[in-house]
Predicted model as a PDB file, atoms N, CA, C, CB and O in Angstrom, pLDDT in the B-factor column:
MODEL        1                                                                  
ATOM      1  N   MET A   1      93.261 132.801  65.839  1.00 50.00           N  
ATOM      2  CA  MET A   1      94.562 132.681  65.223  1.00 50.00           C  
ATOM      3  C   MET A   1      94.545 131.547  64.208  1.00 50.00           C  
ATOM      4  CB  MET A   1      95.647 132.452  66.282  1.00 50.00           C  
ATOM      5  O   MET A   1      93.895 130.521  64.411  1.00 50.00           O  
ATOM      6  N   ASP A   2      95.224 131.737  63.185  1.00 54.00           N  
ATOM      7  CA  ASP A   2      95.296 130.748  62.123  1.00 54.00           C  
ATOM      8  C   ASP A   2      96.422 129.757  62.409  1.00 54.00           C  
ATOM      9  CB  ASP A   2      95.507 131.431  60.759  1.00 54.00           C  
ATOM     10  O   ASP A   2      97.374 130.083  63.117  1.00 54.00           O  
ATOM     11  N   ALA A   3      96.312 128.553  61.862  1.00 52.00           N  
ATOM     12  CA  ALA A   3      97.328 127.524  62.085  1.00 52.00           C  
ATOM     13  C   ALA A   3      98.677 127.951  61.515  1.00 52.00           C  
ATOM     14  CB  ALA A   3      96.889 126.196  61.459  1.00 52.00           C  
ATOM     15  O   ALA A   3      99.719 127.546  62.030  1.00 52.00           O  
ATOM     16  N   ALA A   4      98.672 128.754  60.468  1.00 58.00           N  
ATOM     17  CA  ALA A   4      99.929 129.229  59.893  1.00 58.00           C  
ATOM     18  C   ALA A   4     100.601 130.223  60.832  1.00 58.00           C  
ATOM     19  CB  ALA A   4      99.687 129.874  58.515  1.00 58.00           C  
ATOM     20  O   ALA A   4     101.829 130.278  60.904  1.00 58.00           O  
ATOM     21  N   VAL A   5      99.806 131.008  61.550  1.00 59.00           N  
ATOM     22  CA  VAL A   5     100.359 131.999  62.464  1.00 59.00           C  
ATOM     23  C   VAL A   5     100.772 131.327  63.781  1.00 59.00           C  
ATOM     24  CB  VAL A   5      99.330 133.130  62.726  1.00 59.00           C  
ATOM     25  O   VAL A   5     101.826 131.641  64.335  1.00 59.00           O  
ATOM     26  N   ASN A   6      99.946 130.407  64.275  1.00 57.00           N  
ATOM     27  CA  ASN A   6     100.219 129.721  65.536  1.00 57.00           C  
ATOM     28  C   ASN A   6     100.352 128.218  65.264  1.00 57.00           C  
ATOM     29  CB  ASN A   6      99.089 130.002  66.585  1.00 57.00           C  
ATOM     30  O   ASN A   6      99.345 127.510  65.240  1.00 57.00           O  
ATOM     31  N   PRO A   7     101.581 127.721  65.059  1.00 59.00           N  
ATOM     32  CA  PRO A   7     101.741 126.296  64.733  1.00 59.00           C  
ATOM     33  C   PRO A   7     101.460 125.375  65.921  1.00 59.00           C  
ATOM     34  CB  PRO A   7     103.144 126.042  64.223  1.00 59.00           C  
ATOM     35  O   PRO A   7     101.282 124.171  65.733  1.00 59.00           O  
ATOM     36  N   GLN A   8     101.419 125.913  67.125  1.00 63.00           N  
ATOM     37  CA  GLN A   8     101.158 125.091  68.303  1.00 63.00           C  
ATOM     38  C   GLN A   8      99.658 124.831  68.393  1.00 63.00           C  
ATOM     39  CB  GLN A   8     101.685 125.781  69.604  1.00 63.00           C  
ATOM     40  O   GLN A   8      98.872 125.774  68.485  1.00 63.00           O  
ATOM     41  N   GLN A   9      99.250 123.553  68.366  1.00 69.00           N  
ATOM     42  CA  GLN A   9      97.832 123.207  68.332  1.00 69.00           C  
ATOM     43  C   GLN A   9      97.328 122.651  69.663  1.00 69.00           C  
ATOM     44  CB  GLN A   9      97.579 122.202  67.236  1.00 69.00           C  
ATOM     45  O   GLN A   9      96.231 122.094  69.696  1.00 69.00           O  
ATOM     46  N   GLY A  10      98.074 122.776  70.755  1.00 71.00           N  
ATOM     47  CA  GLY A  10      97.665 122.235  72.051  1.00 71.00           C  
ATOM     48  C   GLY A  10      96.656 123.148  72.739  1.00 71.00           C  
ATOM     49  O   GLY A  10      96.181 124.126  72.162  1.00 71.00           O  
ATOM     50  N   ARG A  11      96.345 122.810  73.968  1.00 68.00           N  
ATOM     51  CA  ARG A  11      95.399 123.594  74.762  1.00 68.00           C  
ATOM     52  C   ARG A  11      96.102 124.842  75.294  1.00 68.00           C  
ATOM     53  CB  ARG A  11      94.815 122.744  75.935  1.00 68.00           C  
ATOM     54  O   ARG A  11      97.239 124.773  75.761  1.00 68.00           O  
ATOM     55  N   HIS A  12      95.436 125.947  75.219  1.00 68.00           N  
ATOM     56  CA  HIS A  12      96.002 127.209  75.680  1.00 68.00           C  
ATOM     57  C   HIS A  12      95.381 127.595  77.010  1.00 68.00           C  
ATOM     58  CB  HIS A  12      95.786 128.322  74.638  1.00 68.00           C  
ATOM     59  O   HIS A  12      94.378 127.016  77.425  1.00 68.00           O  
ATOM     60  N   ARG A  13      95.969 128.560  77.666  1.00 70.00           N  
ATOM     61  CA  ARG A  13      95.467 128.985  78.969  1.00 70.00           C  
ATOM     62  C   ARG A  13      94.030 129.468  78.924  1.00 70.00           C  
ATOM     63  CB  ARG A  13      96.337 130.069  79.519  1.00 70.00           C  
ATOM     64  O   ARG A  13      93.275 129.233  79.867  1.00 70.00           O  
ATOM     65  N   GLY A  14      93.646 130.118  77.883  1.00 61.00           N  
ATOM     66  CA  GLY A  14      92.316 130.706  77.793  1.00 61.00           C  
ATOM     67  C   GLY A  14      91.226 129.740  77.357  1.00 61.00           C  
ATOM     68  O   GLY A  14      90.042 130.057  77.475  1.00 61.00           O  
ATOM     69  N   THR A  15      91.596 128.579  76.859  1.00 65.00           N  
ATOM     70  CA  THR A  15      90.572 127.646  76.379  1.00 65.00           C  
ATOM     71  C   THR A  15      89.808 127.034  77.538  1.00 65.00           C  
ATOM     72  CB  THR A  15      91.204 126.542  75.529  1.00 65.00           C  
ATOM     73  O   THR A  15      90.355 126.797  78.616  1.00 65.00           O  
ATOM     74  N   HIS A  16      88.541 126.786  77.292  1.00 73.00           N  
ATOM     75  CA  HIS A  16      87.657 126.225  78.307  1.00 73.00           C  
ATOM     76  C   HIS A  16      87.870 124.723  78.381  1.00 73.00           C  
ATOM     77  CB  HIS A  16      86.175 126.554  78.002  1.00 73.00           C  
ATOM     78  O   HIS A  16      87.966 124.054  77.352  1.00 73.00           O  
ATOM     79  N   ARG A  17      87.945 124.188  79.604  1.00 74.00           N  
ATOM     80  CA  ARG A  17      88.129 122.752  79.783  1.00 74.00           C  
ATOM     81  C   ARG A  17      86.806 122.018  79.635  1.00 74.00           C  
ATOM     82  CB  ARG A  17      88.749 122.455  81.151  1.00 74.00           C  
ATOM     83  O   ARG A  17      85.732 122.583  79.841  1.00 74.00           O  
ATOM     84  N   ASP A  18      86.909 120.764  79.278  1.00 84.00           N  
ATOM     85  CA  ASP A  18      85.741 119.912  79.144  1.00 84.00           C  
ATOM     86  C   ASP A  18      85.286 119.490  80.539  1.00 84.00           C  
ATOM     87  CB  ASP A  18      86.049 118.672  78.251  1.00 84.00           C  
ATOM     88  O   ASP A  18      86.051 118.829  81.241  1.00 84.00           O  
ATOM     89  N   PRO A  19      84.068 119.843  80.973  1.00 87.00           N  
ATOM     90  CA  PRO A  19      83.640 119.483  82.336  1.00 87.00           C  
ATOM     91  C   PRO A  19      83.491 117.976  82.533  1.00 87.00           C  
ATOM     92  CB  PRO A  19      82.320 120.163  82.659  1.00 87.00           C  
ATOM     93  O   PRO A  19      83.704 117.476  83.638  1.00 87.00           O  
ATOM     94  N   LEU A  20      83.133 117.254  81.491  1.00 91.00           N  
ATOM     95  CA  LEU A  20      82.998 115.807  81.605  1.00 91.00           C  
ATOM     96  C   LEU A  20      84.360 115.159  81.860  1.00 91.00           C  
ATOM     97  CB  LEU A  20      82.357 115.226  80.332  1.00 91.00           C  
ATOM     98  O   LEU A  20      84.466 114.220  82.650  1.00 91.00           O  
ATOM     99  N   GLY A  21      85.377 115.649  81.206  1.00 89.00           N  
ATOM    100  CA  GLY A  21      86.726 115.133  81.430  1.00 89.00           C  
ATOM    101  C   GLY A  21      87.193 115.373  82.855  1.00 89.00           C  
ATOM    102  O   GLY A  21      87.843 114.516  83.454  1.00 89.00           O  
ATOM    103  N   THR A  22      86.864 116.535  83.396  1.00 90.00           N  
ATOM    104  CA  THR A  22      87.230 116.845  84.773  1.00 90.00           C  
ATOM    105  C   THR A  22      86.496 115.933  85.745  1.00 90.00           C  
ATOM    106  CB  THR A  22      86.927 118.312  85.092  1.00 90.00           C  
ATOM    107  O   THR A  22      87.093 115.446  86.706  1.00 90.00           O  
ATOM    108  N   VAL A  23      85.217 115.697  85.510  1.00 93.00           N  
ATOM    109  CA  VAL A  23      84.427 114.820  86.382  1.00 93.00           C  
ATOM    110  C   VAL A  23      84.976 113.399  86.338  1.00 93.00           C  
ATOM    111  CB  VAL A  23      82.936 114.832  85.965  1.00 93.00           C  
ATOM    112  O   VAL A  23      85.099 112.751  87.378  1.00 93.00           O  
ATOM    113  N   LEU A  24      85.305 112.911  85.154  1.00 94.00           N  
ATOM    114  CA  LEU A  24      85.848 111.558  85.036  1.00 94.00           C  
ATOM    115  C   LEU A  24      87.210 111.439  85.713  1.00 94.00           C  
ATOM    116  CB  LEU A  24      85.961 111.162  83.568  1.00 94.00           C  
ATOM    117  O   LEU A  24      87.512 110.403  86.307  1.00 94.00           O  
ATOM    118  N   THR A  25      88.031 112.472  85.633  1.00 94.00           N  
ATOM    119  CA  THR A  25      89.324 112.461  86.300  1.00 94.00           C  
ATOM    120  C   THR A  25      89.157 112.425  87.809  1.00 94.00           C  
ATOM    121  CB  THR A  25      90.146 113.677  85.891  1.00 94.00           C  
ATOM    122  O   THR A  25      89.878 111.700  88.495  1.00 94.00           O  
ATOM    123  N   VAL A  26      88.217 113.195  88.334  1.00 96.00           N  
ATOM    124  CA  VAL A  26      87.957 113.202  89.770  1.00 96.00           C  
ATOM    125  C   VAL A  26      87.431 111.840  90.219  1.00 96.00           C  
ATOM    126  CB  VAL A  26      86.953 114.315  90.135  1.00 96.00           C  
ATOM    127  O   VAL A  26      87.854 111.329  91.256  1.00 96.00           O  
ATOM    128  N   LEU A  27      86.518 111.248  89.457  1.00 97.00           N  
ATOM    129  CA  LEU A  27      85.999 109.922  89.807  1.00 97.00           C  
ATOM    130  C   LEU A  27      87.096 108.860  89.758  1.00 97.00           C  
ATOM    131  CB  LEU A  27      84.856 109.536  88.864  1.00 97.00           C  
ATOM    132  O   LEU A  27      87.118 107.954  90.591  1.00 97.00           O  
ATOM    133  N   TRP A  28      87.990 108.962  88.804  1.00 97.00           N  
ATOM    134  CA  TRP A  28      89.110 108.041  88.685  1.00 97.00           C  
ATOM    135  C   TRP A  28      89.999 108.138  89.925  1.00 97.00           C  
ATOM    136  CB  TRP A  28      89.925 108.335  87.408  1.00 97.00           C  
ATOM    137  O   TRP A  28      90.398 107.121  90.491  1.00 97.00           O  
ATOM    138  N   GLY A  29      90.302 109.358  90.339  1.00 97.00           N  
ATOM    139  CA  GLY A  29      91.132 109.554  91.529  1.00 97.00           C  
ATOM    140  C   GLY A  29      90.443 109.068  92.790  1.00 97.00           C  
ATOM    141  O   GLY A  29      91.077 108.425  93.627  1.00 97.00           O  
ATOM    142  N   LEU A  30      89.154 109.361  92.947  1.00 97.00           N  
ATOM    143  CA  LEU A  30      88.418 108.903  94.119  1.00 97.00           C  
ATOM    144  C   LEU A  30      88.311 107.379  94.150  1.00 97.00           C  
ATOM    145  CB  LEU A  30      87.024 109.527  94.141  1.00 97.00           C  
ATOM    146  O   LEU A  30      88.342 106.777  95.223  1.00 97.00           O  
ATOM    147  N   GLY A  31      88.189 106.764  92.997  1.00 97.00           N  
ATOM    148  CA  GLY A  31      88.144 105.310  92.932  1.00 97.00           C  
ATOM    149  C   GLY A  31      89.445 104.685  93.416  1.00 97.00           C  
ATOM    150  O   GLY A  31      89.432 103.673  94.118  1.00 97.00           O  
ATOM    151  N   HIS A  32      90.566 105.288  93.040  1.00 97.00           N  
ATOM    152  CA  HIS A  32      91.854 104.779  93.498  1.00 97.00           C  
ATOM    153  C   HIS A  32      92.009 104.959  95.006  1.00 97.00           C  
ATOM    154  CB  HIS A  32      92.997 105.483  92.762  1.00 97.00           C  
ATOM    155  O   HIS A  32      92.510 104.067  95.690  1.00 97.00           O  
ATOM    156  N   ILE A  33      91.586 106.095  95.519  1.00 98.00           N  
ATOM    157  CA  ILE A  33      91.676 106.336  96.964  1.00 98.00           C  
ATOM    158  C   ILE A  33      90.784 105.359  97.721  1.00 98.00           C  
ATOM    159  CB  ILE A  33      91.281 107.791  97.301  1.00 98.00           C  
ATOM    160  O   ILE A  33      91.198 104.818  98.746  1.00 98.00           O  
ATOM    161  N   ALA A  34      89.572 105.126  97.236  1.00 97.00           N  
ATOM    162  CA  ALA A  34      88.665 104.184  97.896  1.00 97.00           C  
ATOM    163  C   ALA A  34      89.222 102.765  97.849  1.00 97.00           C  
ATOM    164  CB  ALA A  34      87.277 104.228  97.242  1.00 97.00           C  
ATOM    165  O   ALA A  34      89.106 102.026  98.826  1.00 97.00           O  
ATOM    166  N   THR A  35      89.819 102.379  96.736  1.00 97.00           N  
ATOM    167  CA  THR A  35      90.404 101.046  96.617  1.00 97.00           C  
ATOM    168  C   THR A  35      91.551 100.860  97.598  1.00 97.00           C  
ATOM    169  CB  THR A  35      90.892 100.804  95.192  1.00 97.00           C  
ATOM    170  O   THR A  35      91.645  99.825  98.257  1.00 97.00           O  
ATOM    171  N   LEU A  36      92.420 101.852  97.698  1.00 97.00           N  
ATOM    172  CA  LEU A  36      93.533 101.758  98.641  1.00 97.00           C  
ATOM    173  C   LEU A  36      93.035 101.714 100.082  1.00 97.00           C  
ATOM    174  CB  LEU A  36      94.489 102.936  98.454  1.00 97.00           C  
ATOM    175  O   LEU A  36      93.587 100.986 100.906  1.00 97.00           O  
ATOM    176  N   ALA A  37      91.999 102.486 100.390  1.00 96.00           N  
ATOM    177  CA  ALA A  37      91.443 102.476 101.748  1.00 96.00           C  
ATOM    178  C   ALA A  37      90.837 101.111 102.080  1.00 96.00           C  
ATOM    179  CB  ALA A  37      90.376 103.579 101.900  1.00 96.00           C  
ATOM    180  O   ALA A  37      91.036 100.602 103.183  1.00 96.00           O  
ATOM    181  N   LEU A  38      90.108 100.521 101.148  1.00 96.00           N  
ATOM    182  CA  LEU A  38      89.515  99.207 101.388  1.00 96.00           C  
ATOM    183  C   LEU A  38      90.572  98.112 101.521  1.00 96.00           C  
ATOM    184  CB  LEU A  38      88.555  98.859 100.264  1.00 96.00           C  
ATOM    185  O   LEU A  38      90.453  97.230 102.371  1.00 96.00           O  
ATOM    186  N   LEU A  39      91.600  98.170 100.685  1.00 95.00           N  
ATOM    187  CA  LEU A  39      92.672  97.181 100.794  1.00 95.00           C  
ATOM    188  C   LEU A  39      93.428  97.340 102.107  1.00 95.00           C  
ATOM    189  CB  LEU A  39      93.639  97.306  99.611  1.00 95.00           C  
ATOM    190  O   LEU A  39      93.796  96.346 102.733  1.00 95.00           O  
ATOM    191  N   GLY A  40      93.661  98.573 102.525  1.00 94.00           N  
ATOM    192  CA  GLY A  40      94.337  98.805 103.803  1.00 94.00           C  
ATOM    193  C   GLY A  40      93.508  98.317 104.972  1.00 94.00           C  
ATOM    194  O   GLY A  40      94.047  97.730 105.910  1.00 94.00           O  
ATOM    195  N   THR A  41      92.210  98.550 104.934  1.00 93.00           N  
ATOM    196  CA  THR A  41      91.325  98.083 105.999  1.00 93.00           C  
ATOM    197  C   THR A  41      91.290  96.561 106.049  1.00 93.00           C  
ATOM    198  CB  THR A  41      89.912  98.636 105.801  1.00 93.00           C  
ATOM    199  O   THR A  41      91.335  95.971 107.128  1.00 93.00           O  
ATOM    200  N   ALA A  42      91.210  95.929 104.891  1.00 91.00           N  
ATOM    201  CA  ALA A  42      91.189  94.460 104.843  1.00 91.00           C  
ATOM    202  C   ALA A  42      92.507  93.878 105.353  1.00 91.00           C  
ATOM    203  CB  ALA A  42      90.916  93.971 103.404  1.00 91.00           C  
ATOM    204  O   ALA A  42      92.503  92.888 106.084  1.00 91.00           O  
ATOM    205  N   ALA A  43      93.619  94.476 104.978  1.00 89.00           N  
ATOM    206  CA  ALA A  43      94.924  93.980 105.436  1.00 89.00           C  
ATOM    207  C   ALA A  43      95.072  94.167 106.941  1.00 89.00           C  
ATOM    208  CB  ALA A  43      96.069  94.702 104.697  1.00 89.00           C  
ATOM    209  O   ALA A  43      95.575  93.280 107.631  1.00 89.00           O  
ATOM    210  N   GLN A  44      94.642  95.302 107.447  1.00 88.00           N  
ATOM    211  CA  GLN A  44      94.731  95.554 108.882  1.00 88.00           C  
ATOM    212  C   GLN A  44      93.845  94.575 109.652  1.00 88.00           C  
ATOM    213  CB  GLN A  44      94.328  97.008 109.202  1.00 88.00           C  
ATOM    214  O   GLN A  44      94.245  94.077 110.704  1.00 88.00           O  
ATOM    215  N   HIS A  45      92.670  94.301 109.147  1.00 85.00           N  
ATOM    216  CA  HIS A  45      91.768  93.357 109.793  1.00 85.00           C  
ATOM    217  C   HIS A  45      92.357  91.948 109.777  1.00 85.00           C  
ATOM    218  CB  HIS A  45      90.397  93.370 109.103  1.00 85.00           C  
ATOM    219  O   HIS A  45      92.283  91.225 110.771  1.00 85.00           O  
ATOM    220  N   GLN A  46      92.936  91.570 108.656  1.00 82.00           N  
ATOM    221  CA  GLN A  46      93.520  90.237 108.533  1.00 82.00           C  
ATOM    222  C   GLN A  46      94.714  90.075 109.467  1.00 82.00           C  
ATOM    223  CB  GLN A  46      93.944  89.970 107.086  1.00 82.00           C  
ATOM    224  O   GLN A  46      94.841  89.042 110.124  1.00 82.00           O  
ATOM    225  N   LEU A  47      95.580  91.062 109.539  1.00 82.00           N  
ATOM    226  CA  LEU A  47      96.755  90.967 110.395  1.00 82.00           C  
ATOM    227  C   LEU A  47      96.375  91.010 111.870  1.00 82.00           C  
ATOM    228  CB  LEU A  47      97.731  92.090 110.074  1.00 82.00           C  
ATOM    229  O   LEU A  47      96.998  90.336 112.690  1.00 82.00           O  
ATOM    230  N   GLY A  48      95.365  91.791 112.212  1.00 76.00           N  
ATOM    231  CA  GLY A  48      94.933  91.872 113.600  1.00 76.00           C  
ATOM    232  C   GLY A  48      94.237  90.609 114.056  1.00 76.00           C  
ATOM    233  O   GLY A  48      94.331  90.252 115.231  1.00 76.00           O  
ATOM    234  N   ALA A  49      93.548  89.928 113.173  1.00 64.00           N  
ATOM    235  CA  ALA A  49      92.802  88.727 113.527  1.00 64.00           C  
ATOM    236  C   ALA A  49      93.731  87.558 113.842  1.00 64.00           C  
ATOM    237  CB  ALA A  49      91.855  88.348 112.398  1.00 64.00           C  
ATOM    238  O   ALA A  49      93.361  86.685 114.627  1.00 64.00           O  
ATOM    239  N   GLU A  50      94.912  87.516 113.261  1.00 59.00           N  
ATOM    240  CA  GLU A  50      95.828  86.398 113.503  1.00 59.00           C  
ATOM    241  C   GLU A  50      96.303  86.370 114.948  1.00 59.00           C  
ATOM    242  CB  GLU A  50      97.027  86.483 112.565  1.00 59.00           C  
ATOM    243  O   GLU A  50      96.486  85.290 115.509  1.00 59.00           O  
ATOM    244  N   HIS A  51      96.504  87.508 115.552  1.00 57.00           N  
ATOM    245  CA  HIS A  51      97.044  87.558 116.899  1.00 57.00           C  
ATOM    246  C   HIS A  51      95.965  87.422 117.967  1.00 57.00           C  
ATOM    247  CB  HIS A  51      97.797  88.844 117.098  1.00 57.00           C  
ATOM    248  O   HIS A  51      96.249  86.913 119.051  1.00 57.00           O  
ATOM    249  N   GLN A  52      94.769  87.848 117.705  1.00 53.00           N  
ATOM    250  CA  GLN A  52      93.733  87.841 118.711  1.00 53.00           C  
ATOM    251  C   GLN A  52      93.064  86.478 118.861  1.00 53.00           C  
ATOM    252  CB  GLN A  52      92.707  88.876 118.381  1.00 53.00           C  
ATOM    253  O   GLN A  52      92.688  86.106 119.973  1.00 53.00           O  
ATOM    254  N   PHE A  53      92.910  85.742 117.799  1.00 55.00           N  
ATOM    255  CA  PHE A  53      92.123  84.524 117.831  1.00 55.00           C  
ATOM    256  C   PHE A  53      92.954  83.269 117.576  1.00 55.00           C  
ATOM    257  CB  PHE A  53      91.023  84.613 116.822  1.00 55.00           C  
ATOM    258  O   PHE A  53      92.413  82.265 117.114  1.00 55.00           O  
ATOM    259  N   ALA A  54      94.229  83.302 117.860  1.00 55.00           N  
ATOM    260  CA  ALA A  54      95.057  82.120 117.645  1.00 55.00           C  
ATOM    261  C   ALA A  54      94.727  81.072 118.701  1.00 55.00           C  
ATOM    262  CB  ALA A  54      96.566  82.485 117.685  1.00 55.00           C  
ATOM    263  O   ALA A  54      94.528  81.390 119.874  1.00 55.00           O  
ATOM    264  N   ALA A  55      94.673  79.822 118.263  1.00 58.00           N  
ATOM    265  CA  ALA A  55      94.353  78.733 119.188  1.00 58.00           C  
ATOM    266  C   ALA A  55      95.533  78.489 120.126  1.00 58.00           C  
ATOM    267  CB  ALA A  55      93.996  77.434 118.413  1.00 58.00           C  
ATOM    268  O   ALA A  55      96.682  78.532 119.688  1.00 58.00           O  
ATOM    269  N   PRO A  56      95.270  78.235 121.403  1.00 60.00           N  
ATOM    270  CA  PRO A  56      96.383  77.922 122.319  1.00 60.00           C  
ATOM    271  C   PRO A  56      97.028  76.596 121.933  1.00 60.00           C  
ATOM    272  CB  PRO A  56      95.888  77.867 123.790  1.00 60.00           C  
ATOM    273  O   PRO A  56      96.372  75.764 121.306  1.00 60.00           O  
ATOM    274  N   PRO A  57      98.276  76.376 122.282  1.00 62.00           N  
ATOM    275  CA  PRO A  57      98.978  75.147 121.867  1.00 62.00           C  
ATOM    276  C   PRO A  57      98.320  73.868 122.352  1.00 62.00           C  
ATOM    277  CB  PRO A  57     100.390  75.180 122.363  1.00 62.00           C  
ATOM    278  O   PRO A  57      98.447  72.842 121.683  1.00 62.00           O  
ATOM    279  N   THR A  58      97.622  73.876 123.484  1.00 63.00           N  
ATOM    280  CA  THR A  58      97.015  72.646 123.995  1.00 63.00           C  
ATOM    281  C   THR A  58      95.832  72.206 123.154  1.00 63.00           C  
ATOM    282  CB  THR A  58      96.576  72.836 125.432  1.00 63.00           C  
ATOM    283  O   THR A  58      95.487  71.025 123.176  1.00 63.00           O  
ATOM    284  N   ARG A  59      95.205  73.088 122.427  1.00 58.00           N  
ATOM    285  CA  ARG A  59      94.026  72.744 121.630  1.00 58.00           C  
ATOM    286  C   ARG A  59      94.364  72.325 120.202  1.00 58.00           C  
ATOM    287  CB  ARG A  59      93.083  73.913 121.594  1.00 58.00           C  
ATOM    288  O   ARG A  59      93.490  71.840 119.484  1.00 58.00           O  
ATOM    289  N   THR A  60      95.568  72.495 119.792  1.00 61.00           N  
ATOM    290  CA  THR A  60      95.914  72.157 118.411  1.00 61.00           C  
ATOM    291  C   THR A  60      96.008  70.650 118.245  1.00 61.00           C  
ATOM    292  CB  THR A  60      97.241  72.823 118.002  1.00 61.00           C  
ATOM    293  O   THR A  60      96.292  69.934 119.206  1.00 61.00           O  
ATOM    294  N   LEU A  61      95.778  70.176 117.063  1.00 67.00           N  
ATOM    295  CA  LEU A  61      95.861  68.746 116.761  1.00 67.00           C  
ATOM    296  C   LEU A  61      97.304  68.363 116.527  1.00 67.00           C  
ATOM    297  CB  LEU A  61      95.000  68.382 115.533  1.00 67.00           C  
ATOM    298  O   LEU A  61      98.085  69.177 116.035  1.00 67.00           O  
ATOM    299  N   PRO A  62      97.676  67.140 116.868  1.00 66.00           N  
ATOM    300  CA  PRO A  62      99.073  66.724 116.621  1.00 66.00           C  
ATOM    301  C   PRO A  62      99.333  66.601 115.113  1.00 66.00           C  
ATOM    302  CB  PRO A  62      99.377  65.364 117.332  1.00 66.00           C  
ATOM    303  O   PRO A  62      98.414  66.418 114.314  1.00 66.00           O  
ATOM    304  N   ASP A  63     100.594  66.707 114.764  1.00 73.00           N  
ATOM    305  CA  ASP A  63     100.989  66.610 113.355  1.00 73.00           C  
ATOM    306  C   ASP A  63     100.797  65.204 112.806  1.00 73.00           C  
ATOM    307  CB  ASP A  63     102.439  67.031 113.186  1.00 73.00           C  
ATOM    308  O   ASP A  63     100.496  65.050 111.622  1.00 73.00           O  
ATOM    309  N   ARG A  64     100.964  64.171 113.633  1.00 74.00           N  
ATOM    310  CA  ARG A  64     100.806  62.787 113.173  1.00 74.00           C  
ATOM    311  C   ARG A  64     100.015  62.000 114.212  1.00 74.00           C  
ATOM    312  CB  ARG A  64     102.193  62.119 112.915  1.00 74.00           C  
ATOM    313  O   ARG A  64      99.899  62.412 115.366  1.00 74.00           O  
ATOM    314  N   GLU A  65      99.493  60.903 113.801  1.00 72.00           N  
ATOM    315  CA  GLU A  65      98.700  60.079 114.705  1.00 72.00           C  
ATOM    316  C   GLU A  65      99.595  59.360 115.722  1.00 72.00           C  
ATOM    317  CB  GLU A  65      97.874  59.058 113.907  1.00 72.00           C  
ATOM    318  O   GLU A  65     100.763  59.075 115.456  1.00 72.00           O  
ATOM    319  N   SER A  66      99.021  59.080 116.877  1.00 69.00           N  
ATOM    320  CA  SER A  66      99.804  58.376 117.905  1.00 69.00           C  
ATOM    321  C   SER A  66      99.963  56.904 117.504  1.00 69.00           C  
ATOM    322  CB  SER A  66      99.117  58.493 119.312  1.00 69.00           C  
ATOM    323  O   SER A  66      99.142  56.371 116.758  1.00 69.00           O  
ATOM    324  N   THR A  67     101.008  56.258 117.994  1.00 70.00           N  
ATOM    325  CA  THR A  67     101.284  54.864 117.655  1.00 70.00           C  
ATOM    326  C   THR A  67     100.538  53.891 118.567  1.00 70.00           C  
ATOM    327  CB  THR A  67     102.778  54.596 117.732  1.00 70.00           C  
ATOM    328  O   THR A  67     100.580  52.683 118.335  1.00 70.00           O  
ATOM    329  N   ALA A  68      99.872  54.379 119.573  1.00 63.00           N  
ATOM    330  CA  ALA A  68      99.197  53.479 120.521  1.00 63.00           C  
ATOM    331  C   ALA A  68      97.898  52.944 120.010  1.00 63.00           C  
ATOM    332  CB  ALA A  68      98.952  54.175 121.806  1.00 63.00           C  
ATOM    333  O   ALA A  68      97.230  52.178 120.704  1.00 63.00           O  
TER     334      ALA A  68                                                      
ENDMDL                                                                          
END                                                                             
């Protein structure tokens, strides 16, 4: 079709997609999913560690030195 006959210059249903573009889009999406999974794992580990390994009150150091 000529540009004068078809003024719409976008991608049509029958046109073949660029395989490299599809691969890059998939890698981009997988990278975001992996990043979110790693951040979630790190946050869960950090939050879980605070409750399991907290020092008992008798072992903590005083806020100020004694006057004696």
